[in-house]
Every structure is written in structure tokens, then in C-alpha cells.
N, CA, C and O atoms as a GROMACS GRO file, in nm:
protein
  320
    1MET      N    1   0.259   0.003  -5.266
    1MET     CA    2   0.395  -0.008  -5.220
    1MET      C    3   0.472  -0.097  -5.317
    1MET      O    4   0.419  -0.189  -5.379
    2LYS      N    5   0.596  -0.065  -5.326
    2LYS     CA    6   0.681  -0.147  -5.412
    2LYS      C    7   0.736  -0.265  -5.334
    2LYS      O    8   0.730  -0.269  -5.211
    3GLN      N    9   0.789  -0.359  -5.406
    3GLN     CA   10   0.847  -0.479  -5.346
    3GLN      C   11   0.964  -0.442  -5.255
    3GLN      O   12   0.985  -0.506  -5.152
    4LYS      N   13   1.041  -0.340  -5.293
    4LYS     CA   14   1.156  -0.296  -5.213
    4LYS      C   15   1.111  -0.240  -5.078
    4LYS      O   16   1.174  -0.266  -4.976
    5ASP      N   17   1.002  -0.163  -5.079
    5ASP     CA   18   0.953  -0.103  -4.955
    5ASP      C   19   0.910  -0.210  -4.855
    5ASP      O   20   0.937  -0.198  -4.736
    6ILE      N   21   0.844  -0.312  -4.902
    6ILE     CA   22   0.800  -0.420  -4.814
    6ILE      C   23   0.920  -0.492  -4.756
    6ILE      O   24   0.920  -0.527  -4.638
    7ALA      N   25   1.023  -0.515  -4.837
    7ALA     CA   26   1.143  -0.582  -4.790
    7ALA      C   27   1.214  -0.498  -4.684
    7ALA      O   28   1.265  -0.554  -4.587
    8VAL      N   29   1.218  -0.368  -4.700
    8VAL     CA   30   1.282  -0.280  -4.601
    8VAL      C   31   1.203  -0.280  -4.471
    8VAL      O   32   1.261  -0.282  -4.363
    9ILE      N   33   1.070  -0.277  -4.480
    9ILE     CA   34   0.987  -0.278  -4.360
    9ILE      C   35   1.004  -0.410  -4.284
    9ILE      O   36   1.014  -0.409  -4.162
   10VAL      N   37   1.009  -0.521  -4.355
   10VAL     CA   38   1.028  -0.652  -4.291
   10VAL      C   39   1.167  -0.658  -4.228
   10VAL      O   40   1.183  -0.712  -4.118
   11ALA      N   41   1.268  -0.606  -4.295
   11ALA     CA   42   1.404  -0.608  -4.242
   11ALA      C   43   1.415  -0.522  -4.117
   11ALA      O   44   1.480  -0.563  -4.020
   12VAL      N   45   1.355  -0.405  -4.117
   12VAL     CA   46   1.358  -0.318  -3.999
   12VAL      C   47   1.282  -0.381  -3.883
   12VAL      O   48   1.327  -0.375  -3.769
   13ALA      N   49   1.169  -0.441  -3.910
   13ALA     CA   50   1.091  -0.507  -3.805
   13ALA      C   51   1.169  -0.626  -3.747
   13ALA      O   52   1.170  -0.645  -3.626
   14GLY      N   53   1.232  -0.704  -3.832
   14GLY     CA   54   1.311  -0.817  -3.784
   14GLY      C   55   1.430  -0.772  -3.702
   14GLY      O   56   1.458  -0.831  -3.597
   15LEU      N   57   1.500  -0.670  -3.747
   15LEU     CA   58   1.616  -0.617  -3.673
   15LEU      C   59   1.574  -0.559  -3.538
   15LEU      O   60   1.643  -0.580  -3.438
   16SER      N   61   1.463  -0.487  -3.534
   16SER     CA   62   1.418  -0.430  -3.407
   16SER      C   63   1.371  -0.540  -3.311
   16SER      O   64   1.385  -0.526  -3.190
   17THR      N   65   1.315  -0.649  -3.365
   17THR     CA   66   1.275  -0.761  -3.280
   17THR      C   67   1.397  -0.828  -3.219
   17THR      O   68   1.397  -0.862  -3.100
   18ILE      N   69   1.500  -0.848  -3.298
   18ILE     CA   70   1.623  -0.911  -3.248
   18ILE      C   71   1.688  -0.822  -3.142
   18ILE      O   72   1.733  -0.873  -3.039
   19ILE      N   73   1.693  -0.692  -3.164
   19ILE     CA   74   1.751  -0.600  -3.065
   19ILE      C   75   1.668  -0.599  -2.937
   19ILE      O   76   1.724  -0.597  -2.827
   20ALA      N   77   1.536  -0.601  -2.949
   20ALA     CA   78   1.450  -0.603  -2.830
   20ALA      C   79   1.470  -0.732  -2.750
   20ALA      O   80   1.474  -0.727  -2.628
   21LEU      N   81   1.483  -0.846  -2.817
   21LEU     CA   82   1.507  -0.972  -2.748
   21LEU      C   83   1.641  -0.972  -2.676
   21LEU      O   84   1.651  -1.018  -2.562
   22ILE      N   85   1.743  -0.922  -2.741
   22ILE     CA   86   1.876  -0.916  -2.678
   22ILE      C   87   1.873  -0.827  -2.556
   22ILE      O   88   1.927  -0.864  -2.451
   23LEU      N   89   1.812  -0.709  -2.566
   23LEU     CA   90   1.804  -0.618  -2.451
   23LEU      C   91   1.720  -0.678  -2.338
   23LEU      O   92   1.755  -0.664  -2.221
   24ALA      N   93   1.610  -0.743  -2.372
   24ALA     CA   94   1.524  -0.802  -2.268
   24ALA      C   95   1.597  -0.914  -2.195
   24ALA      O   96   1.587  -0.925  -2.073
   25ASN      N   97   1.669  -0.997  -2.268
   25ASN     CA   98   1.743  -1.105  -2.204
   25ASN      C   99   1.858  -1.054  -2.118
   25ASN      O  100   1.890  -1.112  -2.015
   26SER      N  101   1.919  -0.947  -2.160
   26SER     CA  102   2.033  -0.896  -2.082
   26SER      C  103   1.989  -0.816  -1.960
   26SER      O  104   2.058  -0.816  -1.858
   27LEU      N  105   1.876  -0.749  -1.967
   27LEU     CA  106   1.832  -0.664  -1.855
   27LEU      C  107   1.737  -0.735  -1.760
   27LEU      O  108   1.747  -0.717  -1.638
   28ILE      N  109   1.646  -0.814  -1.812
   28ILE     CA  110   1.539  -0.868  -1.729
   28ILE      C  111   1.564  -1.013  -1.690
   28ILE      O  112   1.542  -1.049  -1.575
   29ALA      N  113   1.610  -1.096  -1.782
   29ALA     CA  114   1.611  -1.241  -1.760
   29ALA      C  115   1.739  -1.295  -1.699
   29ALA      O  116   1.759  -1.416  -1.700
   30ASN      N  117   1.825  -1.212  -1.645
   30ASN     CA  118   1.946  -1.264  -1.581
   30ASN      C  119   1.910  -1.342  -1.456
   30ASN      O  120   1.819  -1.301  -1.383
   31PRO      N  121   1.977  -1.453  -1.430
   31PRO     CA  122   1.949  -1.527  -1.306
   31PRO      C  123   1.977  -1.445  -1.180
   31PRO      O  124   1.912  -1.466  -1.078
   32LYS      N  125   2.071  -1.352  -1.187
   32LYS     CA  126   2.098  -1.270  -1.069
   32LYS      C  127   1.985  -1.169  -1.044
   32LYS      O  128   1.972  -1.119  -0.932
   33ASN      N  129   1.903  -1.140  -1.144
   33ASN     CA  130   1.790  -1.048  -1.126
   33ASN      C  131   1.663  -1.120  -1.084
   33ASN      O  132   1.561  -1.056  -1.060
   34ARG      N  133   1.667  -1.252  -1.075
   34ARG     CA  134   1.547  -1.329  -1.047
   34ARG      C  135   1.522  -1.351  -0.898
   34ARG      O  136   1.419  -1.408  -0.862
   35HIS      N  137   1.610  -1.310  -0.813
   35HIS     CA  138   1.589  -1.331  -0.670
   35HIS      C  139   1.535  -1.203  -0.607
   35HIS      O  140   1.558  -1.091  -0.654
   36ALA      N  141   1.464  -1.223  -0.500
   36ALA     CA  142   1.407  -1.110  -0.427
   36ALA      C  143   1.417  -1.139  -0.278
   36ALA      O  144   1.397  -1.253  -0.235
   37GLU      N  145   1.447  -1.038  -0.201
   37GLU     CA  146   1.452  -1.054  -0.057
   37GLU      C  147   1.318  -1.014   0.001
   37GLU      O  148   1.263  -0.909  -0.031
   38VAL      N  149   1.265  -1.100   0.088
   38VAL     CA  150   1.133  -1.080   0.142
   38VAL      C  151   1.143  -1.070   0.293
   38VAL      O  152   1.215  -1.147   0.356
   39LEU      N  153   1.072  -0.975   0.350
   39LEU     CA  154   1.068  -0.959   0.495
   39LEU      C  155   0.975  -1.065   0.554
   39LEU      O  156   0.860  -1.077   0.513
   40VAL      N  157   1.026  -1.140   0.649
   40VAL     CA  158   0.948  -1.246   0.713
   40VAL      C  159   0.899  -1.194   0.847
   40VAL      O  160   0.979  -1.147   0.929
   41LEU      N  161   0.770  -1.201   0.870
   41LEU     CA  162   0.710  -1.151   0.993
   41LEU      C  163   0.672  -1.266   1.086
   41LEU      O  164   0.655  -1.380   1.043
   42ASP      N  165   0.660  -1.232   1.214
   42ASP     CA  166   0.616  -1.331   1.311
   42ASP      C  167   0.467  -1.358   1.292
   42ASP      O  168   0.394  -1.276   1.236
   43SER      N  169   0.424  -1.473   1.339
   43SER     CA  170   0.282  -1.506   1.326
   43SER      C  171   0.200  -1.422   1.424
   43SER      O  172   0.250  -1.375   1.526
   44ILE      N  173   0.075  -1.405   1.392
   44ILE     CA  174  -0.016  -1.327   1.475
   44ILE      C  175  -0.072  -1.416   1.585
   44ILE      O  176  -0.116  -1.528   1.558
   45SER      N  177  -0.069  -1.368   1.707
   45SER     CA  178  -0.124  -1.447   1.817
   45SER      C  179  -0.242  -1.373   1.879
   45SER      O  180  -0.260  -1.253   1.857
   46SER      N  181  -0.320  -1.445   1.956
   46SER     CA  182  -0.437  -1.384   2.019
   46SER      C  183  -0.404  -1.325   2.156
   46SER      O  184  -0.493  -1.273   2.223
   47GLU      N  185  -0.280  -1.331   2.197
   47GLU     CA  186  -0.240  -1.276   2.328
   47GLU      C  187  -0.188  -1.134   2.311
   47GLU      O  188  -0.102  -1.108   2.227
   48PHE      N  189  -0.241  -1.044   2.392
   48PHE     CA  190  -0.198  -0.906   2.389
   48PHE      C  191  -0.137  -0.869   2.524
   48PHE      O  192  -0.177  -0.924   2.627
   49PRO      N  193  -0.041  -0.778   2.523
   49PRO     CA  194   0.014  -0.736   2.652
   49PRO      C  195  -0.088  -0.653   2.728
   49PRO      O  196  -0.173  -0.587   2.669
   50LYS      N  197  -0.077  -0.656   2.859
   50LYS     CA  198  -0.169  -0.580   2.942
   50LYS      C  199  -0.141  -0.431   2.923
   50LYS      O  200  -0.024  -0.391   2.921
   51PRO      N  201  -0.245  -0.347   2.910
   51PRO     CA  202  -0.222  -0.204   2.889
   51PRO      C  203  -0.160  -0.139   3.013
   51PRO      O  204  -0.169  -0.190   3.124
   52ASP      N  205  -0.097  -0.026   2.990
   52ASP     CA  206  -0.028   0.045   3.097
   52ASP      C  207  -0.129   0.092   3.202
   52ASP      O  208  -0.229   0.157   3.170
   53SER      N  209  -0.102   0.059   3.327
   53SER     CA  210  -0.196   0.095   3.435
   53SER      C  211  -0.193   0.245   3.464
   53SER      O  212  -0.279   0.295   3.537
   54LYS      N  213  -0.096   0.316   3.411
   54LYS     CA  214  -0.092   0.461   3.427
   54LYS      C  215  -0.212   0.526   3.357
   54LYS      O  216  -0.267   0.624   3.405
   55TYR      N  217  -0.251   0.470   3.244
   55TYR     CA  218  -0.361   0.527   3.165
   55TYR      C  219  -0.492   0.450   3.180
   55TYR      O  220  -0.599   0.509   3.174
   56PHE      N  221  -0.483   0.321   3.200
   56PHE     CA  222  -0.603   0.238   3.211
   56PHE      C  223  -0.616   0.186   3.354
   56PHE      O  224  -0.560   0.082   3.390
   57ASN      N  225  -0.690   0.260   3.435
   57ASN     CA  226  -0.713   0.218   3.573
   57ASN      C  227  -0.854   0.259   3.614
   57ASN      O  228  -0.927   0.319   3.535
   58THR      N  229  -0.892   0.228   3.737
   58THR     CA  230  -1.029   0.256   3.781
   58THR      C  231  -1.053   0.404   3.805
   58THR      O  232  -1.169   0.446   3.811
   59ASN      N  233  -0.951   0.484   3.820
   59ASN     CA  234  -0.967   0.628   3.844
   59ASN      C  235  -0.963   0.710   3.715
   59ASN      O  236  -0.974   0.832   3.720
   60SER      N  237  -0.947   0.647   3.603
   60SER     CA  238  -0.938   0.719   3.476
   60SER      C  239  -1.074   0.775   3.436
   60SER      O  240  -1.178   0.724   3.479
   61ILE      N  241  -1.072   0.878   3.354
   61ILE     CA  242  -1.195   0.938   3.303
   61ILE      C  243  -1.248   0.851   3.190
   61ILE      O  244  -1.172   0.809   3.102
   62ASP      N  245  -1.378   0.823   3.193
   62ASP     CA  246  -1.441   0.743   3.088
   62ASP      C  247  -1.493   0.838   2.980
   62ASP      O  248  -1.591   0.909   3.004
   63PRO      N  249  -1.431   0.840   2.861
   63PRO     CA  250  -1.474   0.934   2.756
   63PRO      C  251  -1.606   0.897   2.692
   63PRO      O  252  -1.661   0.976   2.615
   64THR      N  253  -1.660   0.778   2.722
   64THR     CA  254  -1.786   0.738   2.661
   64THR      C  255  -1.907   0.784   2.741
   64THR      O  256  -2.020   0.772   2.694
   65LYS      N  257  -1.886   0.834   2.861
   65LYS     CA  258  -1.997   0.882   2.943
   65LYS      C  259  -2.039   1.020   2.899
   65LYS      O  260  -1.956   1.102   2.858
   66THR      N  261  -2.168   1.047   2.907
   66THR     CA  262  -2.220   1.179   2.876
   66THR      C  263  -2.191   1.273   2.993
   66THR      O  264  -2.218   1.240   3.109
   67VAL      N  265  -2.136   1.388   2.961
   67VAL     CA  266  -2.101   1.485   3.065
   67VAL      C  267  -2.207   1.595   3.064
   67VAL      O  268  -2.231   1.658   2.961
   68GLU      N  269  -2.269   1.617   3.178
   68GLU     CA  270  -2.371   1.720   3.189
   68GLU      C  271  -2.323   1.822   3.291
   68GLU      O  272  -2.289   1.787   3.404
   69ILE      N  273  -2.320   1.947   3.251
   69ILE     CA  274  -2.277   2.054   3.339
   69ILE      C  275  -2.400   2.132   3.381
   69ILE      O  276  -2.461   2.200   3.299
   70GLY      N  277  -2.438   2.123   3.508
   70GLY     CA  278  -2.555   2.195   3.559
   70GLY      C  279  -2.685   2.129   3.518
   70GLY      O  280  -2.686   2.031   3.443
   71ASN      N  281  -2.795   2.185   3.568
   71ASN     CA  282  -2.929   2.136   3.533
   71ASN      C  283  -2.993   2.234   3.436
   71ASN      O  284  -3.049   2.335   3.479
   72SER      N  285  -2.985   2.207   3.310
   72SER     CA  286  -3.040   2.296   3.210
   72SER      C  287  -3.161   2.230   3.145
   72SER      O  288  -3.149   2.126   3.081
   73ASN      N  289  -3.277   2.292   3.161
   73ASN     CA  290  -3.399   2.243   3.098
   73ASN      C  291  -3.432   2.320   2.971
   73ASN      O  292  -3.533   2.295   2.906
   74ASN      N  293  -3.346   2.414   2.935
   74ASN     CA  294  -3.368   2.496   2.817
   74ASN      C  295  -3.336   2.413   2.693
   74ASN      O  296  -3.222   2.368   2.676
   75LEU      N  297  -3.435   2.393   2.606
   75LEU     CA  298  -3.414   2.314   2.485
   75LEU      C  299  -3.351   2.395   2.372
   75LEU      O  300  -3.294   2.338   2.279
   76GLN      N  301  -3.361   2.528   2.380
   76GLN     CA  302  -3.303   2.614   2.279
   76GLN      C  303  -3.212   2.716   2.347
   76GLN      O  304  -3.255   2.830   2.368
   77PRO      N  305  -3.091   2.681   2.383
   77PRO     CA  306  -3.008   2.772   2.458
   77PRO      C  307  -2.956   2.891   2.378
   77PRO      O  308  -2.915   2.991   2.437
   78PHE      N  309  -2.958   2.884   2.247
   78PHE     CA  310  -2.906   2.993   2.166
   78PHE      C  311  -3.015   3.069   2.093
   78PHE      O  312  -2.991   3.125   1.986
   79LYS      N  313  -3.133   3.071   2.147
   79LYS     CA  314  -3.246   3.141   2.086
   79LYS      C  315  -3.221   3.291   2.094
   79LYS      O  316  -3.178   3.343   2.198
   80GLN      N  317  -3.248   3.359   1.986
   80GLN     CA  318  -3.224   3.504   1.982
   80GLN      C  319  -3.351   3.581   1.998
   80GLN      O  320  -3.350   3.704   1.997
   0.00000   0.00000   0.00000
């Protein structure tokens, strides 16, 4: 490379660095861009409201119980 080519590359690199700094300071580093609004939530407590008695009562169906329909002793009901 010639001495002129190196000087042009350094000049272009310096100019692009200056332009990048100016753009970064104008777009990113403004004090008005430095604030953020944050949603504040209530603290978590160990108290829960009582469930609706319409669904949770003594007459409700218990889905965890095994349901057996009839007395079937057949171990292979679908044997062909």
C-alpha cells in the first residue's frame, strides 16, 4: 500500500468514529432517554381468599377418586 492509501483509510476510520459518537450521544445518551417507568406490584402474602362454596363444598364430585362402573373381573376386556 502506498502512503496515501493508509492516510485515506485512517481519515475514513476517524470520520466514521466521530459520526458514530455523535449519533450515539444524540440517540442513546440523552437524559430524557435514561428514565424508565416500572410497574410496582403489591407484596405477596400468605393469606388466600376462601374458594367459592358453589364449586368447593361437601357435595362436590372428587376427581381424585377412582370410578368403577359395575363389577368387572375381566382383565382383558378387548380380547379378540
